[in-house]
C-alpha positions in Angstrom: 0.2 0.0 -0.2 1.5 3.3 -0.8 1.3 6.6 1.0 -1.8 8.6 0.3 -0.6 12.2 1.4 1.4 14.0 -1.3 3.5 15.9 1.2 3.3 18.5 4.0 4.1 18.0 7.5 2.0 15.4 9.9 0.1 16.9 12.3 2.8 16.7 14.8 4.9 18.6 12.9 7.3 15.6 11.9 8.6 14.7 8.9 6.4 14.7 5.5 4.8 11.5 4.6 7.8 11.3 1.8 9.7 10.9 4.5 8.2 8.0 6.7 9.4 5.4 4.1 13.2 6.6 4.8 12.5 6.6 8.9 11.8 2.7 8.2 14.9 2.4 6.1 16.8 4.0 9.0 15.2 2.0 11.7 15.0 -1.2 9.8 18.8 -0.8 9.2 19.7 -0.3 12.6 17.6 -2.9 14.5 17.7 -5.1 11.6 20.7 -5.4 10.3 22.6 -8.8 9.8 22.6 -12.0 8.5 19.3 -12.7 10.2 17.7 -10.3 8.1 18.8 -12.0 4.6 15.6 -14.6 4.3 12.8 -12.2 4.5 14.8 -10.1 2.3 15.2 -12.8 -0.5 11.3 -13.5 0.0 10.5 -9.9 -0.8 12.8 -10.0 -3.9 10.9 -13.4 -5.3 7.2 -12.1 -4.6 8.0 -8.8 -6.5 9.8 -11.3 -9.6 6.5 -13.1 -9.4 4.4 -10.5 -9.8 2.9 -11.0 -6.3 1.0 -7.5 -4.7 3.4 -5.8 -3.0 1.4 -6.0 0.3 3.6 -7.7 2.9 4.3 -6.5 6.5 7.4 -4.5 6.9 10.6 -5.6 8.0 10.2 -4.0 11.4 6.3 -5.1 11.8 7.8 -8.7 10.6 10.1 -8.4 13.6 7.1 -7.1 15.8 5.4 -10.4 14.9 8.4 -12.5 15.8 8.7 -10.7 19.3 5.2 -10.9 19.8 5.6 -14.5 18.9 8.4 -14.9 21.6 6.8 -12.6 24.3 3.5 -15.1 24.4 5.9 -17.8 24.2 3.9 -19.2 21.6 4.5 -22.7 19.8 1.1 -23.1 17.7 0.4 -19.9 15.5 -2.2 -19.3 12.8 -2.0 -16.9 9.9 -4.9 -15.9 7.6 -3.3 -14.9 4.9 -0.1 -16.2 3.6 0.8 -14.4 0.2 4.4 -15.0 -0.4 4.8 -16.3 2.9 7.1 -13.1 4.0 5.0 -12.8 7.7 5.0 -16.6 7.7 9.1 -16.3 7.7 8.8 -13.7 10.6 6.5 -16.1 12.8 8.4 -19.3 11.8 11.8 -18.3 12.6 10.6 -17.1 16.3 9.1 -20.2 17.6 11.0 -23.3 19.5 12.2 -25.9 17.3 8.9 -28.0 18.0 6.7 -25.1 17.0 4.5 -24.8 14.3 2.9 -21.7 11.9 -0.5 -23.2 10.3 -0.6 -20.7 7.8 -3.8 -20.4 4.8 -3.6 -19.0 1.5 -6.4 -19.3 -1.1 -4.5 -18.8 -4.4 -2.4 -22.0 -5.5 0.2 -19.4 -7.3 0.9 -17.7 -4.0 1.6 -20.7 -2.0 4.0 -21.8 -4.7 5.7 -18.4 -4.1 5.6 -19.1 -0.7 6.8 -22.5 -0.2 10.0 -21.6 -2.1 10.4 -18.6 0.4 9.5 -20.8 3.4 12.0 -23.7 2.3 15.0 -20.9 1.3 14.4 -19.7 4.9 14.9 -22.9 6.2 12.0 -23.1 8.2 9.6 -25.9 6.2 9.5 -27.9 9.2 8.0 -25.1 11.2 5.0 -24.4 8.6 1.8 -26.1 7.4 0.8 -24.4 4.6 -2.9 -25.0 3.7 -4.5 -24.0 0.3 -8.2 -23.3 0.1 -10.7 -20.4 1.0 -9.9 -19.8 4.8 -14.0 -20.0 5.6 -13.2 -23.6 4.0 -10.1 -24.3 5.9 -10.7 -23.3 9.1 -13.3 -25.6 10.3 -10.7 -28.3 9.4 -8.1 -26.8 11.9 -7.8 -28.1 15.7 -7.1 -25.0 18.5 -6.3 -24.1 20.7 -3.4 -21.5 18.8 -1.4 -19.4 21.1 -1.0 -16.6 18.1 -3.2 -15.8 15.5 -2.3 -13.2 12.8 -5.2 -12.2 10.7 -4.0 -10.8 7.2 -6.4 -11.4 4.3 -9.5 -10.4 2.6 -11.0 -7.9 5.0 -15.1 -8.2 4.0 -14.7 -11.7 5.9 -12.4 -10.1 8.9 -15.9 -10.7 11.1 -16.0 -14.3 9.9 -12.2 -14.6 10.8 -12.7 -13.5 14.3 -15.2 -15.7 15.6 -13.1 -18.7 14.2 -10.1 -17.3 15.7 -12.3 -16.8 19.2 -13.1 -20.9 18.5 -9.5 -22.0 18.0 -8.2 -20.0 20.6 -7.7 -20.1 24.4 -7.5 -17.8 27.4 -4.3 -16.0 27.0 -4.2 -16.4 22.7 -3.2 -13.1 21.3 -5.1 -12.0 18.2 -3.4 -9.9 15.6 -5.6 -8.1 12.9 -3.6 -6.1 10.3 -4.8 -2.9 8.0 -7.5 -1.6 10.6 -6.9 1.9 9.4 -6.7 1.8 5.9 -5.5 5.3 5.4 -8.3 6.8 7.7 -10.6 5.2 5.4 -12.2 3.7 8.8 -13.7 6.7 9.3 -16.1 6.7 6.2 -18.7 4.0 7.1 -21.2 5.0 4.4 -18.7 5.0 1.3 -19.9 1.6 0.2 -16.1 0.0 0.6 -16.8 -3.6 1.3 -13.0 -3.4 3.1 -13.8 -0.7 5.2 -17.3 -2.1 6.3 -15.3 -5.4 7.0 -12.7 -3.8 9.4 -15.5 -1.7 11.2 -17.7 -4.7 11.9 -14.5 -6.7 13.0 -13.5 -3.9 15.7 -17.0 -3.5 16.8 -17.5 -7.2 17.3 -14.0 -7.2 19.2 -15.3 -4.3 21.2 -18.7 -6.3 22.1 -16.9 -9.6 22.9 -16.5 -10.1 26.7 -13.6 -12.4 26.3 -11.7 -9.8 24.6 -9.6 -6.9 26.3 -8.2 -5.0 22.9 -6.3 -2.0 21.5 -5.1 -0.6 18.0 -2.1 1.3 17.0 -2.1 3.6 14.1 1.1 3.5 11.7 2.9 5.6 9.3 6.1 4.2 7.5 7.0 2.5 3.9 3.4 1.2 3.7 1.8 4.5 4.2 -0.8 5.4 7.1 -2.6 2.0 8.6 -2.8 0.1 11.6 -3.1 -2.8 13.6 -5.4 -4.3 16.3 -4.3 -6.3 19.1 -6.8 -8.8 21.2 -6.1 -10.9 24.0 -8.4 -13.8 25.2 -9.7 -14.1 28.1 -11.1 -17.0 30.5 -14.3 -17.5 29.4 -15.5 -20.5 27.7 -14.9 -20.3 23.9 -17.6 -21.6 22.1 -17.9 -22.9 17.9 -19.2 -20.2 15.4 
């Protein structure tokens, strides 16, 4: 996703939107430098060469997902939306040797690229890649998962949340990407099914007594967006 602002200062008086990517590059170059970053970078290059849409998470966000997996001491991770496996690699590398990322990709062509990236990153033994529509695959899975990352088609986010709850346990962390959409989340009546899906998702999170949640706005190489974090509480989980 590209920047939507063409220039000028941010509301806080910080750098113009054109500088967000430069700041991301500086932070990633400082904090993520070294051999450990080669596999994700190679995955991005293969994704681009294969013509996949450039909608992967940023390197800094990838590392955030890895840190969240480590903080939660995750052993089983569910990822809804593989694309080329970039975020999958970050998650898999953060798991212990006996950990598993179950990742779902709707398109076989994308899954083929993801398999190659996952193999090159040396984490094939920690990734279970399922190909098919997520709403067809999710009922076949056995929970619970320790961390669930939702990053697929936004109109179905409300359904993904219900399945995430069904496949969770008390203490499971649910992460949902792209919940700000360049501020479009403020426009409930524009007819965009992506916005409607996100708004419904956020309201369901707010209304769900099992969840304690927040959301963070972000700016950077991917423009203006954000993600939501929801922690599953102790109440019983039910099947959707």
